C-alpha positions as CSV (number, residue, x, y, z in Angstrom):
1,M,13.3,-3.1,3.7
2,R,10.9,-5.0,6.6
3,G,11.4,-5.0,10.6
4,R,13.9,-2.2,10.7
5,F,12.0,0.1,12.4
6,S,8.6,0.3,14.3
7,T,7.3,3.6,14.7
8,W,4.5,2.2,17.0
9,T,5.6,2.0,20.9
10,V,4.2,-1.1,23.3
11,T,3.6,0.5,26.9
12,S,3.9,-1.8,29.7
13,L,0.7,-0.8,30.8
14,A,-0.9,-2.2,27.1
15,A,1.0,-5.4,27.3
16,L,-0.1,-5.9,30.8
17,L,-4.0,-5.3,30.0
18,A,-3.7,-7.2,26.5
19,V,-5.5,-10.3,26.4
20,G,-5.9,-11.5,22.8
21,S,-8.1,-10.8,20.0
22,T,-11.0,-9.5,22.0
23,G,-10.0,-6.2,22.9
24,A,-10.5,-6.8,26.5
25,A,-6.8,-5.3,26.8
26,H,-9.3,-1.9,26.9
27,P,-12.5,-1.7,29.8
28,R,-15.3,-1.1,28.4
29,A,-17.3,2.2,29.6
30,A,-21.0,3.3,29.1
31,T,-22.4,4.2,25.5
32,V,-21.4,8.0,24.8
33,T,-23.4,10.4,22.3
34,G,-21.9,12.4,19.4
35,T,-22.0,14.2,16.4
36,A,-20.4,13.3,13.0
37,T,-20.8,15.8,9.8
38,V,-19.9,14.4,6.6
39,D,-19.2,17.2,3.7
40,G,-19.6,16.7,0.2
41,S,-18.7,20.1,-0.8
42,A,-15.0,19.6,1.3
43,T,-12.7,17.5,-1.6
44,Y,-9.7,16.6,-1.0
45,Q,-7.5,14.0,-3.0
46,P,-8.4,11.7,-5.4
47,I,-8.0,7.7,-4.9
48,D,-6.3,5.5,-6.9
49,G,-6.7,2.6,-5.4
50,F,-4.9,0.0,-2.2
51,G,-2.4,-2.9,-2.7
52,F,-0.2,-5.3,-2.0
53,S,3.2,-7.0,-3.0
54,E,4.4,-10.6,-3.3
55,H,8.1,-9.9,-4.6
56,F,11.2,-12.4,-3.4
57,G,9.3,-15.4,-4.2
58,R,6.0,-14.9,-2.4
59,A,4.1,-15.5,-5.5
60,E,5.5,-18.8,-6.1
61,I,4.6,-19.9,-2.5
62,M,1.1,-18.4,-3.2
63,H,1.0,-20.5,-6.2
64,G,1.9,-23.4,-4.6
65,S,5.8,-24.4,-4.1
66,Q,5.7,-24.9,-0.6
67,G,2.3,-27.2,-1.2
68,L,-0.3,-24.9,-1.2
69,P,-3.0,-27.2,-3.0
70,A,-5.1,-25.2,-5.7
71,A,-8.3,-24.7,-3.8
72,K,-6.3,-23.2,-0.7
73,Q,-4.4,-21.0,-3.7
74,R,-8.2,-20.1,-4.5
75,E,-9.2,-19.1,-1.5
76,L,-6.0,-16.9,-0.7
77,L,-7.0,-14.9,-3.6
78,D,-10.2,-14.7,-2.8
79,L,-9.6,-12.8,0.9
80,L,-7.0,-10.8,-0.7
81,L,-8.5,-9.5,-4.0
82,S,-12.6,-10.6,-3.9
83,R,-15.1,-7.1,-3.5
84,S,-17.6,-9.4,-2.0
85,T,-15.9,-11.8,0.0
86,G,-12.1,-10.1,0.5
87,A,-10.5,-7.1,1.0
88,G,-11.0,-6.5,-2.9
89,L,-7.3,-4.5,-3.2
90,S,-6.9,-2.9,-6.5
91,I,-3.0,-2.3,-6.4
92,L,-0.3,-5.1,-7.5
93,R,3.4,-4.1,-6.7
94,L,5.4,-6.1,-8.5
95,G,9.3,-6.8,-7.7
96,I,12.1,-6.3,-10.8
97,D,15.4,-7.9,-10.2
98,S,17.8,-8.6,-12.6
99,G,16.5,-11.8,-13.9
100,I,15.6,-10.5,-17.5
101,Q,19.5,-9.8,-18.0
102,P,22.0,-11.3,-15.2
103,T,25.2,-10.6,-16.8
104,D,26.9,-8.0,-18.4
105,P,26.3,-7.8,-22.1
106,G,29.5,-6.3,-23.2
107,G,29.4,-2.7,-21.6
108,P,26.6,-0.3,-21.5
109,N,26.8,0.6,-25.3
110,A,26.5,-3.3,-25.9
111,T,23.6,-4.9,-28.0
112,P,21.2,-6.0,-24.7
113,Q,21.0,-9.8,-24.4
114,Y,17.4,-9.8,-22.6
115,V,16.0,-13.4,-21.8
116,W,12.5,-13.8,-20.4
117,D,11.0,-17.2,-18.7
118,G,7.2,-15.9,-18.7
119,V,7.2,-16.8,-14.9
120,D,9.4,-14.3,-13.1
121,K,9.1,-16.0,-9.6
122,G,5.6,-16.2,-9.8
123,Q,4.7,-12.6,-10.7
124,V,3.3,-13.0,-13.9
125,W,0.9,-15.7,-12.9
126,L,0.1,-13.6,-9.5
127,A,-0.6,-10.7,-11.8
128,K,-2.9,-12.5,-14.3
129,E,-5.1,-13.8,-11.6
130,A,-5.0,-10.1,-9.9
131,K,-6.0,-8.5,-13.5
132,A,-9.2,-11.8,-13.6
133,Y,-10.2,-10.0,-10.7
134,G,-10.8,-6.5,-12.0
135,V,-7.1,-5.1,-11.1
136,N,-5.9,-3.1,-13.6
137,R,-3.4,-1.0,-11.8
138,F,0.2,-2.7,-11.6
139,Y,3.3,-0.9,-9.8
140,A,6.4,-2.6,-10.8
141,D,9.4,-1.4,-8.9
142,A,13.2,-1.8,-8.9
143,W,15.2,-2.8,-6.1
144,T,17.8,-2.5,-7.6
145,A,19.9,-1.6,-10.7
146,P,22.0,-5.4,-11.9
147,G,25.2,-5.5,-10.2
148,Y,27.2,-4.7,-13.0
149,M,25.4,-1.3,-13.9
150,K,26.2,0.1,-10.6
151,T,29.6,1.1,-8.3
152,N,29.8,-2.0,-5.9
153,G,29.6,-4.5,-9.2
154,T,26.6,-6.5,-6.9
155,D,22.9,-6.8,-6.9
156,A,23.5,-6.3,-2.8
157,N,25.1,-3.9,-0.4
158,G,24.0,-0.5,-2.2
159,G,26.3,0.8,-4.2
160,T,25.2,3.8,-6.8
161,L,24.0,3.4,-11.0
162,C,27.4,4.3,-12.9
163,G,27.2,7.1,-14.5
164,L,25.1,9.3,-12.1
165,S,27.0,12.6,-10.7
166,G,29.6,10.9,-8.0
167,A,29.3,7.5,-9.3
168,D,31.9,7.0,-12.1
169,C,33.0,3.5,-13.2
170,A,35.5,2.2,-15.3
171,S,32.8,-0.1,-17.2
172,G,31.1,3.6,-18.0
173,D,27.7,5.2,-18.0
174,W,24.7,2.8,-17.7
175,R,22.3,5.5,-16.9
176,K,20.1,4.9,-20.4
177,A,21.2,1.4,-20.3
178,Y,19.4,0.9,-16.8
179,A,16.4,3.1,-18.4
180,D,16.3,0.8,-21.2
181,F,16.2,-2.8,-18.7
182,L,13.0,-1.5,-16.9
183,V,10.6,-0.4,-19.9
184,Q,11.8,-4.2,-21.4
185,W,11.0,-5.6,-18.1
186,A,7.3,-3.6,-18.6
187,R,6.9,-4.6,-22.0
188,F,7.8,-8.1,-21.3
189,Y,5.1,-8.5,-19.0
190,G,3.0,-6.7,-21.7
191,Q,3.4,-9.9,-23.8
192,E,1.8,-12.0,-20.9
193,G,-1.5,-10.1,-21.2
194,V,-0.6,-7.8,-18.3
195,R,-0.2,-3.8,-18.4
196,I,2.6,-2.1,-16.3
197,T,0.8,1.4,-15.3
198,D,3.8,2.6,-13.2
199,L,7.3,2.2,-12.7
200,G,9.6,3.0,-10.4
201,F,13.3,2.6,-10.4
202,T,14.1,2.7,-7.0
203,N,13.4,1.2,-3.6
204,E,14.5,3.0,0.0
205,P,17.2,4.4,-1.8
206,D,18.5,5.8,1.7
207,W,18.8,2.3,3.2
208,T,21.4,-0.5,2.4
209,A,20.3,-3.9,2.8
210,T,22.4,-7.0,2.9
211,Y,19.9,-8.0,-0.4
212,D,18.9,-6.2,-3.8
213,S,19.8,-2.4,-2.3
214,M,21.0,0.8,-4.0
215,R,21.7,4.0,-3.2
216,L,20.8,7.4,-4.5
217,T,20.7,10.7,-3.3
218,P,17.7,13.0,-3.8
219,A,19.9,14.9,-6.2
220,Q,21.0,11.7,-8.1
221,A,17.1,11.0,-8.1
222,T,16.4,13.5,-9.7
223,E,19.0,13.4,-12.4
224,F,17.8,9.8,-13.5
225,V,14.2,10.3,-13.5
226,K,15.2,12.9,-16.7
227,V,17.0,9.8,-18.2
228,L,14.2,7.1,-17.8
229,G,11.1,9.7,-17.9
230,P,11.3,10.3,-21.6
231,V,11.5,6.7,-22.4
232,A,8.8,5.1,-20.1
233,N,6.8,8.0,-21.2
234,A,6.9,7.3,-24.7
235,A,6.5,3.9,-24.1
236,G,3.0,4.5,-22.2
237,Y,4.4,4.1,-18.5
238,K,3.9,6.5,-15.8
239,V,7.3,7.2,-13.4
240,A,6.6,6.7,-9.9
241,C,9.2,8.0,-7.4
242,C,11.1,7.4,-4.6
243,D,10.0,4.7,-2.2
244,S,12.4,6.5,0.6
245,F,11.9,4.2,3.8
246,G,10.2,7.3,5.7
247,W,7.4,9.5,5.1
248,T,9.7,12.1,6.2
249,Q,12.8,11.0,4.0
250,Q,10.6,11.2,1.3
251,K,10.3,14.5,1.5
252,A,13.7,15.4,0.5
253,Y,13.3,13.4,-2.7
254,T,10.0,15.0,-3.8
255,S,11.1,18.3,-3.1
256,A,14.2,17.8,-5.3
257,I,12.2,16.3,-8.2
258,E,9.8,19.5,-7.9
259,A,12.5,21.9,-7.8
260,D,13.4,20.7,-11.2
261,P,11.0,21.3,-13.9
262,A,11.9,18.7,-16.2
263,A,11.8,16.1,-13.9
264,R,8.7,17.2,-12.0
265,N,7.3,16.9,-15.8
266,H,8.1,12.8,-15.4
267,V,7.2,11.9,-12.4
268,S,3.4,10.9,-12.1
269,T,3.2,9.9,-8.5
270,H,5.3,10.8,-5.6
271,T,6.2,6.9,-3.4
272,G,7.2,7.1,0.0
273,H,7.4,4.1,3.3
274,T,6.7,4.4,6.9
275,Y,9.4,2.2,8.2
276,A,11.9,5.0,9.5
277,S,8.7,7.6,9.9
278,P,5.1,8.0,9.7
279,V,2.9,9.9,8.2
280,D,2.8,13.1,9.5
281,G,1.5,15.5,6.6
282,P,1.2,15.6,3.0
283,L,4.1,15.2,0.4
284,P,5.5,18.4,-0.6
285,T,3.7,18.0,-4.1
286,R,0.5,18.5,-6.3
287,K,1.2,15.1,-7.5
288,R,-0.8,11.6,-6.4
289,T,1.2,10.6,-3.6
290,W,1.0,6.9,-2.4
291,M,2.2,5.3,1.0
292,S,3.5,2.9,-1.2
293,E,5.0,0.3,1.8
294,W,5.0,-0.7,5.1
295,S,4.1,-3.3,7.9
296,P,4.4,-3.2,11.6
297,N,7.3,-4.3,13.0
298,G,7.0,-7.6,15.7
299,T,8.8,-10.7,16.6
300,T,5.6,-13.2,16.2
301,W,2.6,-14.0,13.6
302,N,-0.1,-12.0,15.1
303,E,-3.8,-12.3,14.2
304,N,-5.7,-10.4,17.0
305,W,-7.7,-7.3,16.4
306,D,-6.6,-5.1,19.2
307,D,-4.1,-6.3,21.6
308,G,-1.4,-3.7,22.4
309,S,1.0,-5.1,20.7
310,G,1.6,-2.9,17.6
311,Y,1.3,-5.2,15.0
312,D,-2.3,-6.1,15.7
313,G,-5.4,-4.8,13.2
314,F,-6.3,-2.1,15.2
315,T,-2.2,-0.6,14.5
316,V,-2.7,-1.2,10.6
317,A,-6.4,0.5,10.4
318,S,-5.0,3.6,12.3
319,A,-2.0,3.8,9.9
320,V,-4.4,3.3,6.9
321,H,-6.9,6.1,8.6
322,D,-3.4,8.4,9.0
323,A,-2.2,8.2,5.5
324,L,-5.6,9.0,3.8
325,T,-6.3,12.0,6.2
326,K,-3.2,13.5,7.2
327,G,-0.7,12.7,4.2
328,N,-3.4,12.9,1.7
329,A,-2.1,9.9,0.0
330,S,-4.2,8.6,-3.0
331,G,-2.6,5.1,-2.5
332,Y,-2.2,2.9,0.1
333,V,0.3,-0.5,-0.6
334,Y,1.0,-3.1,2.5
335,W,4.2,-5.0,2.0
336,Y,3.0,-8.7,1.8
337,G,-0.1,-10.1,1.2
338,A,1.0,-13.1,2.3
339,S,4.4,-14.6,3.7
340,V,5.7,-17.1,5.4
341,G,7.0,-17.8,9.5
342,A,6.8,-14.8,11.9
343,T,5.1,-12.3,9.3
344,R,3.4,-9.0,9.4
345,G,1.7,-10.2,6.4
346,L,-2.0,-9.6,6.1
347,I,-1.7,-13.6,5.8
348,Q,0.9,-16.4,7.0
349,M,1.2,-19.0,4.2
350,D,2.0,-22.5,6.2
351,G,2.6,-25.6,3.9
352,E,-1.2,-26.8,2.8
353,T,-2.8,-24.3,4.5
354,F,-3.1,-20.4,5.5
355,H,-4.2,-18.3,8.3
356,A,-5.8,-14.6,8.2
357,S,-4.6,-12.0,10.8
358,K,-6.7,-9.4,11.6
359,R,-4.5,-6.7,9.9
360,L,-6.3,-7.7,6.6
361,W,-9.7,-6.9,7.5
362,A,-8.5,-3.5,8.9
363,L,-6.9,-2.8,5.6
364,A,-10.4,-4.5,4.0
365,G,-12.3,-1.7,5.7
366,Y,-11.1,0.7,3.2
367,S,-10.2,-1.4,0.7
368,R,-13.2,-2.8,-0.3
369,F,-15.7,-0.1,-0.7
370,V,-13.1,3.0,-1.5
371,R,-12.5,2.5,-5.0
372,P,-10.2,3.7,-7.7
373,G,-11.6,6.9,-8.4
374,A,-12.9,7.6,-5.2
375,V,-12.7,11.1,-4.0
376,R,-12.3,11.9,-0.3
377,I,-14.7,14.1,0.9
378,G,-14.9,16.1,4.4
379,A,-15.8,13.8,7.7
380,T,-15.6,15.7,10.9
381,A,-16.4,14.1,14.4
382,A,-17.2,15.9,17.7
383,D,-15.4,13.6,19.8
384,A,-11.5,13.1,18.7
385,D,-11.6,9.3,19.6
386,L,-14.3,8.6,16.6
387,R,-11.7,9.0,14.0
388,L,-13.6,9.4,10.6
389,S,-12.6,9.8,6.8
390,A,-15.3,9.6,3.9
391,F,-15.1,9.3,0.0
392,R,-17.5,9.7,-2.9
393,N,-17.3,6.9,-5.4
394,T,-17.7,7.0,-9.1
395,D,-21.1,4.6,-8.9
396,G,-22.5,7.4,-6.3
397,T,-22.1,5.5,-2.9
398,L,-20.6,7.1,-0.6
399,T,-18.4,5.2,1.9
400,V,-18.1,6.1,5.8
401,V,-15.8,4.7,7.6
402,A,-15.2,4.8,11.7
403,L,-12.8,4.0,13.7
404,N,-13.5,4.0,17.1
405,A,-10.0,4.6,19.2
406,G,-12.2,5.3,22.5
407,T,-13.2,2.5,25.4
408,S,-17.0,3.8,24.9
409,D,-19.1,2.2,22.2
410,Q,-20.4,6.0,20.1
411,Q,-24.0,6.7,19.2
412,V,-23.1,8.7,16.6
413,S,-25.7,11.0,14.7
414,Y,-24.1,11.6,11.1
415,S,-25.2,14.5,9.4
416,L,-24.5,14.0,5.3
417,R,-24.3,17.5,3.9
418,N,-23.6,18.2,0.3
419,T,-24.1,14.6,-0.4
420,G,-27.2,14.2,-2.7
421,I,-28.3,11.5,-0.2
422,A,-31.4,12.7,1.9
423,T,-32.8,9.1,1.6
424,G,-31.2,5.6,1.2
425,T,-29.4,3.1,3.8
426,A,-26.3,2.7,5.3
427,T,-24.9,-0.7,5.4
428,P,-22.4,-1.2,8.1
429,Y,-19.6,-3.6,7.6
430,L,-17.9,-4.3,11.1
431,T,-14.5,-5.2,12.9
432,D,-13.5,-5.5,16.2
433,G,-12.1,-9.0,18.1
434,S,-15.0,-11.2,16.9
435,R,-15.9,-10.0,13.7
436,S,-14.2,-9.6,10.6
437,M,-16.1,-7.1,8.0
438,G,-19.3,-8.8,9.5
439,R,-22.3,-7.1,7.4
440,Q,-24.9,-5.6,10.0
441,T,-28.4,-4.5,9.5
442,A,-28.7,-1.9,7.5
443,V,-29.6,1.7,8.7
444,P,-32.2,4.0,7.2
445,V,-31.6,7.3,6.3
446,R,-33.8,9.9,6.8
447,G,-33.8,13.7,5.9
448,G,-29.4,13.6,5.0
449,A,-29.0,11.7,8.5
450,L,-28.6,8.3,9.9
451,T,-27.8,6.8,13.3
452,A,-25.4,4.6,14.5
453,T,-23.1,3.0,16.9
454,V,-19.4,2.3,16.7
455,P,-18.7,-0.2,19.4
456,A,-15.6,0.7,21.2
457,R,-12.1,-0.2,19.4
458,S,-13.6,-1.3,16.4
459,L,-13.8,-0.3,12.9
460,V,-17.1,0.5,11.1
461,T,-17.6,0.9,7.3
462,Y,-20.8,2.0,6.1
463,T,-21.8,1.8,2.5
464,I,-24.4,4.3,1.6
465,R,-26.8,4.2,-1.5
466,R,-29.7,6.7,-2.1
């Protein structure tokens, strides 16, 4: 679901001051000094990764259906997936539609009539490419059950899965058939050499769209989890739920599942979007949580870093920071990695070429160096304008991300407590109006401390090694 809600407000002052990608919308003051503490003894959520989707035919476009040549396809894939020159994204969200069984096989108890084209609107190609870059987390999610399984008889415009409480249909109870359908879709990908890890059965169940959509209440979602869970888990897939259209709204789905012992045991990851409401705190569960879809609202393609539009790079960096530090999210999955037209995707595909926005580099400031298996640790700054987060990776490196929301450069003295790093180097990567993850001169770590400057209205990622 895109373009319905904006959780960001563009003030008239910001609009008047905005002058493009230079960030000059915010007059720069003199450098200020401050302190920050990174504390390895304070541990929070594990990190599963950062990702994107190319559902609804975008994968086909990426693969050249609108003229993008092979060399440009590779450049685009590098920007999204390379750990050395791009964002190093580590989760691919795949969309499940009714394609493997588009027509009623004769009822819920009839022998399924599955078909598989090995292409799936370009998603198979993309999944194989992602795997070659090292991605091993594949989240497959269905926007709807096939229309013949629903109360409204069509894939689009909502409707509810037949057989759930309050959803009686003349055609019968389709709950088990839908569970089998989802698992078979995942098995087809397994035949192609791509192991689906996470399986979702609903997308924005609290929103009716004119395209693929299906309505489920929290109680109905909990009911279906108890049908799908045993089937999916037995086949080796983790169940994710429920991709509500807002983080606050997702809390009702998570609470309902947590209140049911059988359902709770079958859901590995709770997933929510941030269109209707932003991240304002953790979801009510001790299981993993993901911000599983969002891109900012807007009406034009925008490549800028910080222009007050509400869909620039700085906006995205702020949203990622909040999901990690306020929501304790273990995963962050942006909506489109690459799309067309007036997209708020990370990249705009345009026939034989493409254009990268600063949104890509905002996400890359986290995703390239905060790797799957990392753990978020304590990070605080004396100045509230310096939004800090810190992570310990499995290879022993420390990643500290500093987002300076102020209009002054900040010279910061970082204390690295309980991190095991007394001496070493911290390499900064800077994103602002003129630089995109630009590698800066390494800073020495001495006595468990370092001092470095974070320019005004910029994002700096430090990768710290002994």
